[in-house]
VOBA-1610 file (N, C-alpha, C; in pm, whole numbers, padded with zeros to 5 digits, always signed):
BEGIN
Met+00548-00946+00268Met+00473-01031+00360Met+00356-01065+00297Ser+00298-01213+00275Ser+00204-01216+00205Ser+00089-01265+00358Phe-00044-01263+00351Phe-00114-01280+00377Phe-00277-01345+00362Thr-00327-01432+00383Thr-00453-01491+00376Thr-00539-01507+00502Asp-00668-01449+00488Asp-00750-01460+00572Asp-00869-01565+00582Ser-00851-01681+00460Ser-00942-01789+00481Ser-00823-01900+00464Glu-00947-02047+00509Glu-00867-02159+00502Glu-00833-02220+00341Ala-00919-02163+00254Ala-00869-02206+00093Ala-00762-02120+00060Gly-00705-02066+00137Gly-00577-01959+00101Gly-00462-02065+00117Ala-00489-02192+00157Ala-00389-02270+00131Ala-00336-02290-00026Ala-00392-02250-00112Ala-00317-02216-00219Ala-00356-02091-00306His-00273-01952-00244His-00367-01847-00222His-00235-01764-00216Pro-00263-01630-00220Pro-00153-01535-00245Pro-00047-01548-00155Gly+00080-01548-00199Gly+00198-01573-00134Gly+00221-01742-00111Thr+00138-01842-00163Thr+00171-01961-00188Thr+00140-02029-00317Pro+00307-02051-00382Pro+00292-02095-00501Pro+00269-02252-00481Leu+00241-02319-00582Leu+00179-02446-00566Leu+00288-02560-00614Gln+00365-02585-00518Gln+00461-02685-00540Gln+00463-02793-00442Ala+00507-02908-00489Ala+00495-03042-00396Ala+00580-03039-00287Arg+00691-02965-00303Arg+00785-02988-00207Arg+00773-02917-00077Ala+00783-02986+00049Ala+00772-02918+00161Ala+00839-02797+00212Ala+00764-02707+00314Ala+00889-02535+00303Ala+00856-02552+00417Glu+00954-02468+00452Glu+00936-02432+00589Glu+00827-02326+00661Pro+00761-02377+00764Pro+00633-02290+00825Pro+00669-02141+00782Gly+00564-02064+00762Gly+00578-01909+00786Gly+00665-01873+00626Ser+00715-01969+00544Ser+00769-01924+00397Ser+00648-01877+00338Pro+00683-01839+00216Pro+00591-01826+00112Pro+00510-01959+00073Glu+00590-02031+00051Glu+00553-02203-00002Glu+00452-02259+00085Asn+00458-02205+00236Asn+00383-02299+00352Asn+00385-02165+00470Pro+00250-02094+00439Pro+00259-01998+00551Pro+00166-02051+00656Ala+00252-01978+00775Ala+00198-02026+00890Ala+00048-02019+00953Glu-00021-02099+00974Glu-00157-02064+01018Glu-00115-02034+01200Ile-00223-01940+01213Ile-00195-01885+01339Ile-00320-01892+01374Thr-00358-01941+01523Thr-00439-01979+01569Thr-00483-01907+01763Asp-00336-01865+01771Asp-00328-01817+01935Asp-00387-01687+01898Pro-00519-01635+01968Pro-00594-01522+01931Pro-00475-01403+02014Arg-00428-01422+02122Arg-00278-01337+02160Arg-00187-01296+02057Ala-00139-01402+02024Ala-00057-01386+01879Ala-00109-01334+01755Leu-00239-01319+01734Leu-00321-01228+01637Leu-00306-01094+01696Arg-00382-01070+01785Arg-00365-00927+01836Arg-00276-00846+01878Ala-00125-00909+01873Ala-00026-00862+01882Ala+00021-00848+01764Leu+00005-00895+01686Leu+00034-00847+01527Leu-00030-00769+01457Ala-00203-00717+01507Ala-00295-00630+01472Ala-00219-00519+01497His-00158-00449+01559His-00060-00348+01594His-00019-00268+01474Pro-00053-00176+01436Pro-00026-00089+01303Pro+00176-00099+01295Ala+00205-00049+01427Ala+00351-00058+01410Ala+00397-00205+01426Arg+00336-00309+01459Arg+00450-00405+01458Arg+00389-00466+01279Leu+00308-00469+01250Leu+00303-00495+01104Leu+00387-00425+00997Ala+00399-00325+01041Ala+00533-00227+00970Ala+00647-00279+00996Ile+00674-00313+01084Ile+00837-00380+01140Ile+00838-00461+01073Leu+00744-00575+01123Leu+00743-00732+01044Leu+00754-00729+00895Gln+00670-00649+00844Gln+00684-00621+00685Gln+00830-00568+00641His+00881-00455+00706His+01010-00422+00707His+01119-00515+00706Leu+01094-00588+00788Leu+01219-00698+00839Leu+01186-00815+00723Ala+01085-00859+00707Ala+01072-00983+00597Ala+01122-00912+00409Leu+01090-00805+00392Leu+01154-00733+00290Leu+01283-00645+00296Asp+01316-00649+00370Asp+01453-00541+00370Asp+01513-00591+00485Gly+01491-00680+00588Gly+01565-00687+00712Gly+01684-00801+00644Pro+01768-00834+00790Pro+01749-00772+00920Pro+01778-00639+00938Ala+01691-00592+01079Ala+01734-00461+01095Ala+01731-00441+01241Thr+01811-00338+01263Thr+01793-00330+01453Thr+01661-00224+01481Ala+01655-00195+01594Ala+01547-00152+01648Ala+01611+00023+01597Thr+01682+00036+01612Thr+01713+00184+01538Thr+01664+00224+01385Glu+01692+00095+01348Glu+01678+00104+01185Glu+01542+00097+01188Cys+01458-00001+01246Cys+01307-00019+01206Cys+01242+00162+01273Ala+01311+00221+01353Ala+01266+00326+01406Ala+01248+00457+01306Glu+01331+00417+01195Glu+01312+00521+01103Glu+01215+00469+00974Val+01171+00359+00986Val+01045+00319+00905Val+00935+00336+00980Thr+00905+00334+01087Thr+00776+00331+01171Thr+00785+00458+01225Gly+00886+00590+01235Gly+00821+00709+01300Gly+00836+00693+01439Leu+00882+00603+01499Leu+00898+00575+01644Leu+01024+00620+01703Ser+01018+00599+01835Ser+01170+00571+01886Ser+01232+00446+01873Pro+01369+00406+01941Pro+01422+00322+01902Pro+01373+00238+02027Ser+01351+00294+02133Ser+01293+00185+02237Ser+01181+00160+02245Ala+01064+00217+02131Ala+00973+00173+02137Ala+00956+00087+02037Cys+01023+00063+01948Cys+01085-00020+01839Cys+01147-00171+01923Ser+01188-00140+02035Ser+01261-00278+02081Ser+01152-00335+02156Tyr+01037-00232+02181Tyr+00911-00301+02276Tyr+00835-00397+02173His+00827-00323+02072His+00742-00391+01976His+00822-00502+01951Leu+00959-00548+01894Leu+01050-00623+01835Leu+01017-00718+01926Arg+01035-00715+02070Arg+01019-00827+02164Arg+00876-00886+02150Thr+00779-00787+02143Thr+00685-00867+02143Thr+00645-00949+02015Leu+00667-00893+01907Leu+00695-00973+01804Leu+00748-01089+01814Gly+00881-01122+01868Gly+00943-01208+01916Gly+00884-01324+02010Arg+00832-01249+02098Arg+00735-01351+02226Arg+00671-01446+02178Tyr+00614-01406+02032Tyr+00518-01517+01949Tyr+00554-01571+01842Gly+00703-01557+01826Gly+00768-01626+01719Gly+00761-01550+01564Phe+00734-01454+01568Phe+00739-01363+01410Phe+00855-01335+01395Val+00939-01279+01487Val+01079-01250+01434Val+01174-01335+01587Gly+01290-01314+01514Gly+01382-01343+01624Gly+01528-01262+01622Glu+01593-01243+01737Glu+01748-01201+01733Glu+01824-01241+01653Glu+01932-01185+01582Glu+02045-01264+01539Glu+02132-01282+01661Pro+02156-01418+01663Pro+02257-01438+01747Pro+02385-01394+01774Thr+02460-01361+01635Thr+02585-01262+01661Thr+02565-01111+01657Gly+02481-01049+01685Gly+02422-00919+01674Gly+02496-00867+01852Ala+02474-00751+01816Ala+02543-00649+01967Ala+02453-00692+02068Ala+02512-00688+02175Ala+02455-00665+02339Ala+02355-00553+02315Asp+02395-00474+02302Asp+02271-00350+02305Asp+02143-00387+02229Arg+02021-00392+02271Arg+01922-00439+02219Arg+01864-00361+02087Arg+01925-00190+02093Arg+01843-00130+02034Arg+01939-00148+01877His+02092-00178+01881His+02155-00214+01789His+02182-00362+01756Arg+02097-00472+01795Arg+02121-00591+01776Arg+02011-00613+01647Pro+02066-00683+01546Pro+01970-00711+01460Pro+01858-00820+01444Trp+01752-00787+01415Trp+01625-00897+01429Trp+01563-00907+01311Arg+01562-01062+01290Arg+01541-01117+01145Arg+01383-01148+01164Ala+01292-01155+01055Ala+01182-01200+00999Ala+01144-01368+01034Arg+01085-01439+01100Arg+01110-01568+01108Arg+00954-01640+01031Val+00890-01521+01028Val+00727-01573+00945Val+00725-01452+00825Val+00721-01508+00694Val+00675-01381+00583Val+00599-01423+00540Ala+00497-01496+00576Ala+00397-01534+00524Ala+00291-01616+00606Ile+00168-01590+00615Ile+00057-01621+00749Ile-00077-01689+00680Thr-00158-01744+00757Thr-00307-01753+00712Thr-00350-01772+00823Val-00467-01706+00835Val-00587-01691+00919Val-00741-01716+00924Gly-00757-01868+00960Gly-00897-01903+00931Gly-00993-01822+00991Asp-01099-01823+00931Asp-01223-01773+01003Asp-01331-01855+00992Asp-01329-01978+01015Asp-01432-02084+00999Asp-01533-02032+01129Ala-01643-02093+01120Ala-01748-02066+01250Ala-01747-02183+01344Asp-01658-02307+01313Asp-01609-02383+01424Asp-01494-02356+01508Arg-01459-02204+01495Arg-01322-02193+01555Arg-01348-02083+01690Pro-01275-02124+01789Pro-01346-02033+01896Pro-01348-01896+01882Leu-01465-01809+01910Leu-01533-01696+01884Leu-01385-01616+01921Ala-01287-01639+02013Ala-01177-01543+02041Ala-01105-01541+01900Val-01061-01654+01860Val-00987-01651+01736Val-01039-01570+01627Arg-01187-01604+01600Arg-01238-01516+01500Arg-01229-01377+01512Ala-01263-01330+01638Ala-01260-01201+01676Ala-01108-01127+01645Ala-01010-01187+01735Ala-00904-01140+01652Ala-00839-01145+01573Gly-00890-01236+01450Gly-00814-01262+01321Gly-00885-01178+01256Arg-01027-01123+01258Arg-01081-00977+01212Arg-01025-00892+01238Leu-00957-00844+01370Leu-00894-00738+01407Leu-00757-00724+01310Leu-00701-00842+01314Leu-00587-00831+01199Leu-00617-00791+01063Val-00706-00833+01027Val-00753-00839+00893Val-00786-00644+00902Gln-00867-00630+00950Gln-00914-00469+00975Gln-00769-00385+00957Ser-00664-00434+01055Ser-00553-00373+01047Ser-00458-00365+00895Leu-00453-00465+00860Leu-00386-00477+00744Leu-00470-00421+00601His-00595-00420+00627His-00654-00316+00528His-00642-00150+00556Asp-00618-00134+00702Asp-00574+00000+00743Asp-00454+00040+00685Arg-00381-00080+00674Arg-00238-00039+00606Arg-00229-00026+00472Ile-00299-00108+00419Ile-00300-00083+00268Ile-00375+00055+00220Asp-00469+00076+00269Asp-00507+00220+00270Asp-00438+00352+00246Gln-00354+00303+00351Gln-00222+00419+00354Gln-00167+00412+00267Met-00094+00279+00242Met-00027+00275+00115Met-00089+00332-00010Arg-00226+00323-00007Arg-00265+00358-00132Arg-00267+00485-00161Ala-00319+00605-00034Ala-00283+00711-00020Ala-00169+00752-00059Glu-00029+00708-00018Glu+00086+00760-00011Glu+00100+00757-00141Tyr+00043+00625-00241Tyr+00092+00636-00359Tyr+00037+00770-00444Leu-00089+00765-00418Leu-00179+00848-00529Leu-00136+01020-00490Asp-00056+01031-00342Asp+00002+01149-00308Asp+00104+01180-00401His+00206+01080-00413His+00268+01090-00499His+00311+01028-00646Lys+00175+01031-00690Lys+00148+00940-00833Lys+00240+01047-00930Ala+00231+01174-00929Ala+00288+01243-01034Ala+00440+01217-01031Glu+00526+01182-00945Glu+00648+01153-00945Glu+00707+01042-01005Phe+00597+00967-01031Phe+00657+00838-01094Phe+00661+00834-01239Pro+00715+00789-01331Pro+00742+00795-01439Pro+00624+00764-01520Pro+00559+00812-01652Pro+00411+00782-01700Pro+00413+00600-01739Glu+00526+00551-01745Glu+00515+00398-01763Glu+00444+00354-01660Trp+00498+00398-01541Trp+00447+00330-01385Trp+00334+00378-01348Gln+00261+00482-01403Gln+00135+00529-01363Gln+00066+00477-01462Thr+00093+00445-01592Thr-00026+00368-01697Thr-00025+00219-01603Ala+00076+00156-01572Ala+00078-00015-01538Ala-00002-00014-01381Ala+00013+00084-01288Ala-00052+00057-01188Ala-00145+00101-01170Gly-00264+00081-01048Gly-00428+00112-01066Gly-00477-00004-01025Asp-00593+00012-01023Asp-00700-00110-00931Asp-00768-00147-01071Gln-00814-00303-01087Gln-00906-00372-01166Gln-00977-00432-01092Leu-01136-00388-01105Leu-01253-00424-01029Leu-01354-00489-01144Asp-01431-00621-01082Asp-01469-00680-01175Asp-01560-00769-01105Val-01700-00839-01158Val-01744-00923-01103Val-01781-01051-01166Leu-01783-01189-01097Leu-01764-01276-01129Leu-01885-01355-01085His-01926-01485-01173His-02043-01568-01166His-01975-01692-01156Val-01935-01741-01013Val-01867-01827-00998Val-01942-01976-00896Thr-01878-02091-00920Thr-01925-02180-00816Thr-01807-02161-00710Ala-01819-02227-00589Ala-01748-02218-00468Ala-01578-02302-00505Ala-01627-02408-00572Ala-01501-02470-00650Ala-01432-02402-00769Glu-01496-02318-00852Glu-01426-02225-00960Glu-01358-02117-00883Leu-01422-02083-00753Leu-01330-01954-00711Leu-01219-01979-00656Val-01198-02127-00602Val-01061-02177-00563Val-01008-02178-00636Glu-01044-02241-00727Glu-00940-02228-00866Glu-00902-02109-00943Val-00946-02028-00938Val-00948-01843-00979Val-00809-01829-00870Arg-00870-01850-00743Arg-00768-01802-00633Arg-00635-01880-00670Ala-00622-01987-00670Ala-00496-02059-00733Ala-00434-02047-00805Gln-00509-01999-00916Gln-00419-01943-01074Gln-00341-01800-01034Ile-00429-01693-00961Ile-00415-01603-00943Ile-00234-01592-00844Ala-00246-01734-00752Ala-00137-01739-00638Ala-00017-01765-00717Ala-00059-01837-00831Ala+00105-01914-00916Ala+00104-01816-01003Ile+00052-01682-01044Ile+00101-01607-01158Ile+00187-01506-01043Leu+00157-01467-00899Leu+00210-01387-00808Leu+00315-01446-00782Asp+00321-01553-00767Asp+00449-01634-00681Asp+00570-01624-00782Arg+00546-01605-00910Arg+00666-01604-01042Arg+00728-01460-01041Tyr+00655-01370-00968Tyr+00687-01223-00939Tyr+00709-01167-00796Arg+00704-01268-00680Arg+00748-01232-00562Arg+00859-01154-00543Arg+00990-01244-00593Arg+01151-01220-00568Arg+01158-01173-00462Leu+01174-01198-00335Leu+01222-01165-00216Leu+01360-01187-00204Arg+01447-01224-00280Arg+01601-01185-00305Arg+01600-01101-00429Pro+01701-00983-00367Pro+01738-00873-00442Pro+01801-00941-00584Gln+01892-01069-00570Gln+01938-01087-00684Gln+01861-01147-00768Asp+01746-01147-00739Asp+01633-01225-00848Asp+01553-01125-00927Arg+01544-00987-00895Arg+01509-00917-00939Arg+01566-00834-01061Pro+01476-00789-01190Pro+01584-00787-01284Pro+01578-00605-01245Thr+01667-00556-01365Thr+01696-00389-01350Thr+01563-00349-01395Gly+01525-00233-01313Gly+01421-00153-01324Gly+01315-00195-01271Ala+01317-00287-01174Ala+01182-00366-01083Ala+01196-00280-01012Arg+01091-00232-00951Arg+01006-00156-00825Arg+00909-00270-00741Arg+00924-00253-00612Arg+00830-00301-00522Arg+00672-00235-00540Val+00595-00363-00552Val+00458-00288-00577Val+00377-00387-00483His+00255-00345-00413His+00191-00381-00369His+00082-00474-00434Ala+00040-00584-00443Ala-00051-00641-00489Ala-00173-00715-00410Gly-00288-00703-00398Gly-00391-00739-00322Gly-00487-00773-00427Val-00573-00874-00348Val-00680-00968-00457Val-00803-00956-00397Glu-00920-00919-00377Glu-01017-00996-00272Glu-01150-01037-00361Phe-01180-01152-00294Phe-01249-01203-00368Phe-01430-01193-00255Leu-01505-01119-00276Leu-01597-01076-00129Leu-01769-01149-00215Pro-01808-01305-00160Pro-01931-01328-00223Pro-02024-01183-00183Trp-02126-01166-00308Trp-02201-01036-00267Trp-02309-01108-00207Val-02323-00999-00075Val-02423-01035-00018Val-02588-01007-00061Gly-02650-01104+00015Gly-02829-01066-00079Gly-02828-01125-00210Ser-02727-01183-00287Ser-02691-01223-00391Ser-02744-01412-00386Asp-02854-01473-00422Asp-02878-01592-00424Asp-02775-01668-00541Pro-02798-01773-00538Pro-02730-01874-00626Pro-02857-01848-00747Ala-02824-01841-00867Ala-02930-01858-01018Ala-02994-01989-01001Pro-03126-02027-01016Pro-03183-02155-01042Pro-03146-02214-01148
//
């Protein structure tokens, strides 16, 4: 599942540079979420985990989602219905009558959330809540990797890691940098298992560009 928290992200992580139209909510055309209720609903940690699981490994039942979240099937059923209410997931029409055993499918695998000053305060506040929840989930994934780092082969320990840097760019150049990185990431997303080469692992890729507070443009 890919996410961007700014309007410049129209060509950004999860968004390949393609001219053809794509289904809203797909990596090629992230769904723009402007309903604060939907944003708050998605910000729940369990729902983020469920939607990510459905986007990457679904469809799945509430019972199967329970194995991922550590919650009960009934709790997952509740979270799935909440996600379904806002269009993030949908039930498989040919599934079982029992909701706990009926498969659910992700309807949205890529979203964008704007934080423009002209947006209603409720939207911006809900968007920040979702961003914080996403960062919390990433922190959890990072901690899990570090706890199990020694179990990975040496080549994977060498390949993984963070890269921090400082750029001095104009706003237009930063948009260009993000678009170039988005194009690179798009080549390796490979959501379909048949597109993945032998030996491929799932890797979290997150890139942040944060203007330095208190740093004025050079004269």
